[in-house]
N, C-alpha and C positions, 0 to 999 in steps of 0.2 A: 432448420431450427433458428429461432430468433436469437441474435447475439447482441451484446451490449445494451440490455434493456434500460439501463440507468444512465441518464444524462448528467446528473449531479447528485452528490451526497454532501451534505453540510452538517457539521456538528456545532452546536451552540452551548455555552455555559451561562448560567444565570447567577451572577455574584450577588449574594445577599447576606447581611450579618445575621439573619434569622435562620439560615440553613446550617444546622450543626449535626454532628453525629451524636445524638442524644444517648445512645447506648454506651458509647465510649465515655461520654461525660459522666454518666451515672456511675459507671464502674470506677472511674477515677475518684469521684467523691466518696464512694463506698470504702475506699482505701485510706481515707483520712483517719487520723488517730482519734479514739474516744477522748472526750474532754469532760470528765465528771466534775471538776472544780468550777469551771466556767462554761456553761452549756452553749451548744450551737443554736443559732436562730435560723429557722428555715421558713421562708415566706413564699407563698404562691399567690399570684394576683391575676384576676381577670382584668386585662388592661384595655379592653374595648371601651370606647368612650361611653357607651351606654351601660357596659358592665352588667352586673347582676341586679342593678337597681336603676333603670333608665331615668334620665333626667339631665337637665342643664342648669347651671347657675342663672338666676334671673338677670336680665340686663339692667344696667343702672338706670335710675329714674331720670328721664330727660330734663334738661334745663327748660326754663319757661320759653326761651327763644327757639327751642327745638321742637316744641310740642305740635306746631302746625306742620312741620316738615315730615315727610314719610320716613319711618324708621324700620329698616329691615332686620336690624340686629335682634337675634333671639337668645342672646346669652352665650357666655363662653362655655365650651364643652368641659364637663367635669368627669372625674373618674370615681363614681360612687363607691366602688369596692374599696378603693384606697382610703376614702374619707372615713368609713366605718372601721376599717382594719387598723388605721393609725390610732384611733381611740382605744381599741382592744389591746393593741401592742403596748401602748403607754401604761395601761392598767396592769398588764402582765409583768412588764419590766419593773414597775414600781414595787411589785410584791417581793422582789429580791433585795430591795434597798433597806436603808438609805446608803449603804456602803458595802464593800466587799468585792471580791474578784468577779463573781457572777454579775452583780449589778453594774459594775464599771464596764465589763466586757459587753454586756447587752446594751447599755446606754450608747457606747461607741458604735455598736452594730446598727442601732436605730438611726443614729446621725448619718452614718455612711449610706445606709439604705435610702434615707430621705433625699440625700444629695443625688444619688444615682437615679432615682425615679424622677426627680424634678429637672435634672440637667443632662443626664447621659443616656437614658433608655431610648432606643430607636422608636420614633413615633409610629412606625409601621407595625410594631409588635402587637399581637393579639393577647399575649399572656407573658408572664415572666415568673421564673423561679429563682430565688436568691438564697444561697447558703452562706452564713456569716458566723465567724467566731473571732473576735478581735484578740482574745486570749491566745488562740492558736495561729494568729496571723492569716486568717482565711476570710476572703470575701469573693464569692463566686456567683456572679449574676449570669443567668441563662435566659436571654430573650427568645421568645417563641413566636411562630406564625400561627399557632393554634391557641384557643382559649384554655385556661385551666381554672379549676375551682378555687375561689379565694379562701385563704386560711393561713394559719401559721402554727409552728410547733417549736417548743423549747425543750431541748433534751441533750443527753450526753453524746449523741451521734446525730448527724444530719437526718432529716426525715425525707427520704428520697422517693416516696411513693408518688407524689404529684409529678415528678420528672419522669419516672418510669411510666406513669399513666399516659403522659403526653406522647412518649415514644411508642408505647404499645398500642394505644388506641388510634393512632394515625400512622399506620405502617407505610414504609416506602412501597410504591407501586408504579406501574407504567400504563400509559394509555396510548394505543396505536390507532391513529385515524388514517384511513387509506382509501383511495379509489384506484382506478386503472392508470392514472397519470401522476398522482402525487401520494406521498405518505409522510406522516408526522408522528414521531415517537417521542412522547413526553414522559420524562422520568421524574416522578413526584416524590417529594419529601415533605411530610406534613401537608400543608395546603399551598405549598410553593413548588413550582417546577425547578429542578436543579440543573438538568441537562436536557437537550433535545437533539434528535437526529431527523433531518429533513431529506427526503429523497424525491427526485424528479425523474420521470420516465422519458424516454425518447418518443418521438411521434411515429415510429415505425410500426406497421406499414402505413405510409402517408396517404396514398390515394386508393380509393376503393374502385375496383373494376366491376362492372355490372354483368351478371348472368353467368350460368354454366360453370365450367371448371375454373375460370378466373375468379369468380365469386367464392368458390370453395377454397381455392388456394389462399385468397386474401383472408378468409375467415380463419383458416388454419394458422396462418402466420400471425394474425391478431391474437388468437388464443395462446399461441406459443409465447408471444411477447408478454402477455398478461401473466402467464405461469412463471416465466423467467423473472419478471419484475417482482412477483410475489415471493419467489425463492430468495431474491436479494434482500427484500424487506425482512423475511424470516431470519436470514443469516445476520443482518445488522441488529435485529432484536436479540438474538442469542448472544451476540458479541457484547451488546450493552449490558445484558443481564449477568454475563459471566466474566466481565472485565476483571482481571486480576487485581488491579489497583483501585477498584471501586470502593469507596468508603462505606457503602451500605449494601445490603442484600435486598433486592426488590422482591416483595412477597407475591404480588399479583400482576396479571396482565389483563387489560380490558381492551377489546377491539371494537372500533367504530367503523363499520363498513357495510356494503351490501352483501347479499348471499353469495354472489359469484366470487367476489374477492375474498370473502371469509373462507369459502371452501378451498380456494387456491392457497391462501395463507396457512390454513390449518394443515394442509398437506405438506407444507414446507417447514413447519415449526419442528424444532428439535423436541425430543421427549421431555427434557427438563423444562422447556417453555410450556408445553402442553399441560404439565402438572400444575402450573401457576395460572393457567387461563381461566378467568372467572366467567367470561361470557361475552356476548355481543350486544352493542347498543346501536341505535340508528341516529346518526347525525350527519348533516352535510359536511363535506370536507372544508367548507369555508367557516365552520364554527370556530369561535375563538377559545382560548384555553379555559376561560371562566365557564363558558357553556359546556365544554367537554367535561370538566371536573364535576360540575353540578350533576351531569347525567351519570358519571362513573361512581361518585361517592356512595350512593345507596347500595351498590353491589359490594363495595369494599366493606361497608358497615355490616351488611348481612353476613359476609364471610367471617368477619371478626366475631360477631355474636355466635355463629355456628361453631367457631373454634373454641369459644368459651364453654359452650354446652358440652362439647366433646372432652375438654379438659376436666370439667367437673365430673362427667361420667367416668373418665379414666380413674379419678381419685376414688369414686364410689366403688368401682369394680375392683380396684387394687387394694383398698384398705383392708387390713387384717393380716394375720400370720400367713406366710407362704405366698404372699402376693407382692406387687410392686408399688404399693401406695400407702400413705398414712393420712389420717384426718385428725383435726383438732390441734390446738395451739402447742400443747406440750410435746406431742410426738413429732410435730412438724419442726419445731425449734431443735429438737434433739437430732433429727435427720439432717438438718442444715448444718449443725455443728460438726457432724461426722462426715460431711461431704457426700452424703448419699443421694441428695436431691438432684433430679434432672430438670423438673419444672415445679416451681412454686405456684400454687393456685390459691387466690385469695380474693374475697369480695372487696370492691373498691371502697366500701364504707366500714370494713371490719376494724374493730379497735378493742384492745384488751391490755390491761396493765401487765407489766413484767418487771423483772429485776436482772441486774447483771453485775458480775465482778470481772472487770476487763483485765485484771492482772493475771487471771488464770488461763484463759477466760472461762466463765461459767454463767449460764443463763437459766432463768426459771420463770414460771408463769405466776401471776398474782402479785400481791404486795411483798416488799422485801422482808425476808424472815428475820426473826430476832437473833437467831444464832446462825453462824455460817454453816451451810449444809456439808461443806467439804473440809471443815476444821480450820478455815482461814480466818482472816480478820474481818469481822462483821462490818467494820467501818468502810471496807472497800466495796460493799454492796450499794448500788445506787438504783433508784427507780428508772424505768424506761418503758417502752411500749412494744408489744409483740410485733405489730405491723412494721415498725421501723427496723427492729432487729432482723426480722425475717427477710425483708427486702435487701438490707445491707449484706447479710450473710449469703443470700442467694447470688448477689452480684459478685461477691468475693470468690465464690467457688465456680463461677461461670455458668450457673443454672439459669434457665429461662424463667421469666416472671409473667404469669397470666393473671391479669387483674380483671375480675368479672364485673361487668357493669351492672349495678344493682337497680338503677332507675329504669322504668319502662318508658320508651319514647312516646311522646304525646304530640298530637297535631296542634296546629295553630288555634283551632277553635277551643280545644281543651285547655290550652295555655291561658286563654283569655278568661276562663271561668274561675271564680273564686273558690279555692279548695275548701272542703268541709274539714274543720279542725278535728272532728271526731273520727274521720276516716283515715286509716293508715295509708302511708304512701305506697303505691303499687310497686312491687318488686318483680324483677325479671325471673323467668323460669329457672335459669342457671343459678342466680343468686339465692333463690328459695331452696334449691336443692343443696347448695353448699352450706346454707344456714343450718340445715339438719345435721351437718357434720362438723359444726362449730365455726363455720365461716372461713376456714383456712385448711389447706391440706397440701399434699405434694405427691408428685409422681416420681418414683425412685429410679435410680440408674440401674439397679438390679433388684431382683425379688428377694424378700426375706425368707429364710428357712422357717419351717414350722417351729413356733415357740421362740424365735429370735426376736430380740428387741431392736429398735432403731439405734439404741446406744451401743449395741454390740458391733465391733468392727471385724 
């Protein structure tokens, strides 16, 4: 049997300010105290230079002496998303003025946000989410290596859906590229590799003997070395996935190799690894990390869309008495308040008005009532949004959040076509199905008894 199939194992870490545990960050922000008197400002920005409205500032008009010389300058890069959002933010903040705690806090938040974007944000960021409330002493910028939808929210609690969306739509996963002599395990967070493990095999057996039994013995030893190398790769993969102190749980594994090595690896993978194995792609071992991730990402996205379909189906199957699911804003909020929710399922564009009395706490759907439904002080009731409260409550009770992508992916050719204003935006199958149930629902930790309400404990 071949021994010592590995000549070298090397572990590398990739230090980047954009690699963060977004799940832990979202949970920490969900624990911030409500601030009805002076609201939180939550901003999400597509920080790519072309952003959601491609373009550049025009270069300055050349001086007369420069007009005959070649000019290669094409203008300074601009952030179109920020240009428009700044105007919208100014308008929203001014609506709270000209004085008062809310106006003063939001004005300070805007000044701090502008300074951060102009002077402090890492230029490598693809997106950024900022939660601010000067009244509460809060300024939390979260730079990201993935783009986010540009927008803002002003409310009594942080609007954490954009941050959860970034974490949930770009799950941590691993890519294993291997041949019979080398292997590279890339551990991905967002669109950046966080850690890698590199393995190099020995050259045993080194010389091939020709003919007869010598050839057969050589081939047997070569096969043994490949199998032993594959087992070592499989064990290093399991160790990386199950490392006790690892900050994240890697959801998927994608293997880039040939059929012979894939068969050997699959035989050596632990069952916990096989459960996360998405499939095989074909790439040369010399492929760089950019090429590898470009080939792997469609498999991850397909798996995420399938997970959304299954979550929506679980809500549909479970909704109703005697089952383990609820649908609609009111029942979902109630289940979240009582800690019954295992997974919150919500369309990424769902939005509905709500109200809250944080002193009790008590929540309801729709506009604030004229009289307090629990006999308390009606002045304690403040307007809020169902989507913000649902995500916040889910994070507080440790529930999973499944945000269903509503937009249907389109190809480059379709992107270049001018959309017809009379045609509705195409929606994904999962989003349409959840629309029929109110756009929001939940999978419960335990089934309801016949006739039992989500409010019953």
